[in-house]
N, C-alpha and C positions, 0 to 999 in steps of 0.2 A: 504494500500500500504506500503510495506517495502522498505526502502532505505538503501542500503549497499554501501560500498566504497572499491575499490581495489587499493592498492598503487602500484606504479611502478616508474621506472626511469624517465618517461616522465610526472610524476605527477599522482595523484589519479583520478579515474573516477568513476561515479556513476553506480550502478546496481539497477534498480527498479524491484521489484517482486510483482505481484498482478494482480487482474482482471482489465483489461483496460490499462495496462502499455503501450501498443503500442501507445495509443492515446497521450502520452506525448512526442512523437518524436519531434514535432515542437519546444518544449522548449529546447531540448538538441542538436539540430543541431548547430554545431560550429558557433560562431559569424562571420559574413562576408561571409558565404557560400551563393551562389546564385543558385547553381544547386545541385540536389541530384540524384545519380544513384542508383536505387532500384534493387539490384540483388536478384532474386527470382526464383521460378519454377511455371509452369502453374498449377501444382497440388496443390499449396498452396492457400487455400480459403480465406486468409486474406489480407487486404490492410492496408497501412499506408499513412499518410498525413504529409509530411515534412514541409509544409508551404511555400516552395519555388518551383521554377521550377523543376519538377521531371520527370524522364522517367524510365520505366521498362526495365530491362535487364534480360529476362528469360534464364535460363540454363537448360540443361537436367537433368533427374533424374538418380540416381544410381551411384555406385562407378566408373563405366567406364567413367563418365563425370567429375570426380575429377582429371583432368589432366592438363598439361601445355597448351594444345591447347585451353581449355576452358578459361584459364586466358588470353591468347593472344587475343581471340575473344572478351572478355570483355574489355580489354584495348583498342582495336581498336574501339569498340563501344563508350567507354568513350571519346575518341578523337573526333569522329564524333559528339558527343553530345556537345562538347566544354567544358568538365569538366576540371577545372583547379586545381592547388594545394590548392587553397583556398576553394574548394568545398568539397562535402562529398559523400561517398559511404555508402549505407545502405544494410546490409545483412538481408533478410526477409525469413526465412525458417529454416530447420533443421540444424544439425551439418555440413553436407556436404556443404550447402549453406554458412553458416557463415565462414567455413574454406576457401572456394574459394573466397568469397567476401573480406575477410580480407587480403588474399594474393594478390589479384588484387589491392586492395587499397595500400598495402605496396610497390608494385613495380611500379605502375603507377605514373609517374612524381617523382619517388623515394620517394613516400609517400604522400598519401591523407588521410584525416580523415575518419574513418569508425565508424558507429553506428550499433550495432548488435541487431536484433530483432528476437531471436530464437523462433520458433513456435513448437518445439518438446521437450519432456521431457529431452532427452539426450542433446539437445542443451542448455536448460536452466540450467541444473545442472552442465554441464561440458564444452561442446565444445566451447560455445560462450564466456566463462569467461577466462581471463588470457592472451589473446593476442597471443597465438600460432596459426599460420595459416599455410596452406600448401596443397599440392596436392600429388598424388601418382605417382610412376613410376611402370613399369611392374615388377621391381625388389623388390618393397616393398612399404608399406604404409607411406605416409607423409614424404618421403625422401627429398622433395624439399619444402622449406617454409621460413617463416620469423617470428620473434617476432615483432608484431605490435599491441600494446595495442589499444583497441577501445576508442573512446571519451565517449561512454556510452553503456550500455546494458539494454534492456527493455524486461523483462521476463513476458509476459502476460499469466497468467495461464488459461485464457479463451480459448486460442488457443489449449490447451491440450484436451479439451472436444471432439474434432473432430478426434483425433488420432485413427487409427486402433489399435485393441488390441495388435498386434505384435509390432507395433512401440512404444506403451506405455511400453510394457514389455522390449523392448530394452533399453529404458531410465532407467528402474529399474536395469539393469545390471550395469550402472554407479553409480546409487544410492547405490547399494550394496557395491561397492568399497569404497564409503565414510563412510559407516558403519564400514568397516574394518580399515579405517583411523582414526576412533575415534569419529564419530558423533553418540552420544548415542540416543537410542530410535527412530531411524529414521522412522521405519515402523509404529510407533504409532502416528506420527505427521500428522496434516491436511496437504493437498497438498501444500498450499502456504508456510507454515512453513517448510515443508520438503525441498522444492526448496531453500528457503532462507538459511536453515542450510547447504546445500551442497555448495551454493555460498560462504557463510562465511568461510567454511572450505577451499575451494580452494583459496579464497582471502588471507588467512593466509599463505598458501604455496607460492603463487605468491609473496607476499610482502617480504618474506624472501629469495626468489631465483627466480627472474623474468626470467632469461635466462636458467633455468634448468641446472645449474652447480653443483647442490648438492641435497638439500632436495626435491626440486620440482619433481625430478625423481620418488619419491615414488607415485606420482599421476598416474604413469604407472602400478600400481599393476594390474596384470592379463592381461596386454596388450601384452606381448611378444608373447605368444602363440596366442592370439586373432588376432594380426596383421598378423601372419604367416598364420592362417586359412583364413583370408580375402584376403591376397595376392594370395594364391593358387587359389582362385576364383572358385572353383568347388562346392561350397556348398551354399545352400540357408540360409545364416546366416546374421542376422542383427548385427550391431556392438556390441550392448549391450549383445546379445546372445553369441557372440564370447568372450566378456569380461567375462561373467559368466563362460564359459568353462575354460577360462584362470585363473580365480580365484580358481576354483576347482583344476586345475592342479597345480597351485603355492602352494596351501596348501599341496597337496600330495608330491610334490617335496621337500618342506621344511621338511616334516615328514621323507622322505627317507634320507635326509641329516642330520637327528637328531636335527633339529632346533625346531620342534614342536611335540606334541604328538597326539594320536588318538582323544582326546577330542577337540582339536583345529580344526582338519579336520572335525569332526562332526559339530562343530559350524558353519564352513563355509558352509557345505552342508545344514544345517537347514535354514540358511538365504536365500541361493540361491534357495532352494526348495520353500520357502515361496514367493519368487518373481517369481516362475514358470519358472525358467531359465533351459536350457538344462543340462543334467547330464553326458552325455557320448559323446565321439568324434564321428563324422561321419566317415564312412568307406571309403576306396578307396584311402587314401593318405599314402605314404610310410614315415617311420620315417626319412629317409635320406633327403627327400624334406623339411619336417618340420624343421629339424635341420639346413639345409642350409638357410631357410628363417628366422629362429629365430636368426641366427648368424649375420644377417644384421640389427637387431634392432638398433635403434638410441642410446640406452644405451651401446651397446656392443663395448668396446674398448679393452678388454682383455678376449677373448674367449666368450663362452655362458654366457650371463648376464641376471639375473632376479631380480625383486623385490620380496623378500621372507620374510615371517614372521619368528620370532625367539624370543629368550629370551629378547632381547632389543626392540622388536616390529619390524616393517617393516624396511628392509634395502636393499640396492642394493648389490647384491652378484655377483661378477665376477668370471670367471674361473670355472663354474659349470661343472662337468664331463659329457661328452656326454652319458656315460653309464647310469648315474642316470636319465638323461632326457629321454632316450629311455625306460628304465624300467617304468618310470612314465607315459609315453604315453601308454605303454601296459596296465598299470593299469586303465587308463582312458577309454580304449576300452572294458574292461572286464565287 
């Protein structure tokens, strides 16, 4: 079992990575909690024991359930259960579950402790770490949310054995991002070590910029196009698959802007191909719609904004010309 720590303004919290980590939940429930609300989905085959009075609060599956209505329903259920500010919410499931559970915990009684138990690769390497929570609007991904650090995160790699191949591949899309953020030799590491390496990388970014006012925005590498594709909602794309497309797009956009060369684009493609992530954009979506959706990205304050590679490494680049974005979209379709 690997034990890491994530620092934050409300104090550091532990992240446990290893087989059986979920069984440590009872040890990490906040002192004084008498009730635990377990937010999960009926499709999740795993269970947890908080050691206190607990009740399951199942939510639906799919991005269409990651909305404010789901949060309202959870909070009303918490109230009927008698959950107080001294109690705890537990998110048991993939990244969608931990996002929703964390946001519900952040707003119920203006803040209740949450422990995250991510059961997907994407959740363990990224979504459940760092305290960013939120839900979608029809206008865009994760546009409503809160920074609400968990009391603990339990990454039980045993749960990854039951993931469908596509869900596992989706997690690899986020892992690829960490490779470009500087995690060396990620593909060669055993699974537990790879998850722990991604957690450690994210912990470093969070510790230096908890509320995403600067450096932490680099964790959104590949996400501007990815979120636009997901918001469009017309494609059968998992989040990590969309991120893979976003990473390929970002490399090509950086090349078009003279920030990187052909060799760097080839390096991106080689890693993403090794993770078996998609290589070309799906058809049927106009450039104008993608540009409109990308302009709503959370990073965008001065025109189209992307995280792009360059001579100094990854940077947030604002005011990217729309013509360059359109040309790169065309390149991704060819």
